[in-house]
N, C-alpha and C positions, 0 to 999 in steps of 0.2 A: 551356317552349316560349315562343316569341315570334313576332311577325308577320314574314313574309318581306319584306325591304325591296325587293327587286327585283320590279317589277310583273310582268314576263313570267314569272318563276319562280313568283310567287304565283298567277297565273291558271292556269298549267299544273298546279300542285299542287291548286288548288281543283277543277278538272275531274277530276283523277285520284281525289281523295278522294270526290267526289260519286259516281263510278262504283262505288267500293268500298262506300259506304254503301248504294247501291241493291242491290248484290249481296248484302250481309249481310241486308238486309231481305227480299229474295226468299227466301234460305235460311231465315230465321226463320219466315216465313209458311208455307213449304212443309213444312219438317221438323217444326215444332211445332204447325202448324194454329192459329195465332193471327192475328187481324187486326192490321195495322200500316199506317202511312202515313208519308209524309215531305213536308214543305213546305220548299222550298228557294228562297231569294232570291239572285239573282246581281247583286251591286252593279255589276259592270263593264258588264252589258247592261241593268241596271235592269229585270230581269224576274223573275217568280216561277213556279216549276214545282212540280208535285206528283207524287207517286208513290203508287199506280199510275196512270199516265197513262190507261190504257184504262178505268179505273173510277173516275171522279171522285166518283160517288155514295158509294162506300165511304169516301172521304176525308171527305166532309161528314158521313156518319153517325158516323164515329169522333170527329170534332170535337164533334158534338152530344152523344154519349155521355159524352165527357170533361167537357164543361160541366155536364151533369146530375149526374155524380158529384161534381164539384168543389163544386157548390152544395148538395149533400146534407149536412145537419148531421151525419149519422153518419160522414161521411168516405168513405174507400175509395179516394182518389186520393193517390198518393205522388209528389211531384215530386223529380226527381233533377237538380239543377243542376250547373253547372261547379264551384261551391264545394264541393258534396258530393263530387264526384269527387276534388278535390285533398285534401279532408279524409280521405277513405278512403285515398288514396295515402300521406298523412302517417302515418296510424295503422299502415298496413302497414310503412312504413319504420321506425317506432319499435319495433314488435314484433320486426322482424327484427334491429334493433340490440340490443335487450334480449336476444334469444336468443344473439347472437354474444358479448355481454358475459358471459352466464352460461356459455357454453361455454369462453370464455377463462379465467374464474376457475376453473372445474372442471379445466381443463388445467394451470393453474399450481399449484393446491392440490387435488389429488385427495383424495377422501374414502374411497377404497377401493383396496386393493392386491389384484390377482388372486392373489398368492401366498397370501393368507389362505384362499382356497378349498381349498388342498391341505394345510392344517394340521389335525391331529387335535385332539380336545378338550383333551388335556393341554398341547399346545403353545400353544393359544389362551389357556388359563388362565395359563400362564407369561408369555406376552406381555402379557396384561392386568395381571398383578401388577407387571411391570416398568414399564409405562406409569404405573400408579398411583403407584409409588414415585418415579419421576422427577418427576411432577407435584407430589407432596407435598414433595419436596426443593426444588423451585423455589418453591413457595408459602412455605415456611419461610424461604428466603433473602430473598424479597421482604419478608416481615414484619420480619426483622432489620434490613434496610436502612431501612425506613420508621421503625422504632423509633429507630435510631441517628440518623437525620436529624432526627426530632422532638425528641430530647434536645438536640442541638446548636442547633437553632433556638430552643428555649426559653432556653438560656444567652445566645445572642446577642441575643435579643429584649430581655432585661433590660438588656444593655449599650446597646442602641439607645434604649430608653426613658430611660435615665440620660443619654445624650448629648443626646437631644431635650430633656430638662428644662433644659439650659443656656440655652435660649432665653428662659426667664423672667428670667434675669439680664441680659438686653439683648444677649447675644451672638448673632450670626447663624450659623445652622447651615450646614454644608457638605453639600448633598445627595449629593455624590459619596462623602463619607465614609460616610453611611448605606447607600448602595447597595453599597459595598465590603463592609460588615459582613454584609449580607444575602446577597451573592454568595458570600462566604466560608462562610457557614453552609450554603448549598445545595450547594456544591461540596466541602465537607469530607468527606462520606461517600464520595467517590470517590477520596480520596487513597490512595496505595499504602502497603502495610505498611512500617513503619520510617521513613516520611517524616514529619518533624515539621512540624505546621501552626502558623502564627503565631496566637497567641491574640488575643482582642479588645483586650487592653491594648497588645500590640505593634503590632497593626494600627492602633489609634488613634494611637499615637506616629508611625507611618509616615506617616499622612495629615496629621498636624499639621505 
């Protein structure tokens, strides 16, 4: 929200909202049997009005009761400022956004299929065994790939250290050469079957 720039529209809106506040206060005091009052300052006319207009003593008594409660060390008065209103709206918006994100994730990756409700015990056991088998095969494949990559990395690390050792003889190392060796090590495990990979010696000659 922001202030209405046009003065005429701003004054009309103020009068309309003032009537709406008085109506809400009247409903609150009538339906819920709670005392309430309103103090309203009109900057256009530089005047202050109170509600209920027919009982100003009630306004004064409510103000005195509020001051007494506010000065009471035990508390009992809760202020609700404009900042509290916006904080509450922000929390509500964040909770709604989190709920939408959760529903979106559940829609993309459902954790349950209604077809499972119509399967008997034997079918469920067979399905569980199939899922466990596929999971175990996947884990074994991942372990073989990691082992293969680890062995290649060990071989190329030795070549890299040997190449780096040439710096002690006063030769300047080529960083691109070292990066190519490491890249070759990391990508080697993804080469297709029957595809011959260049070894560290060939790669070293190529970069020289």
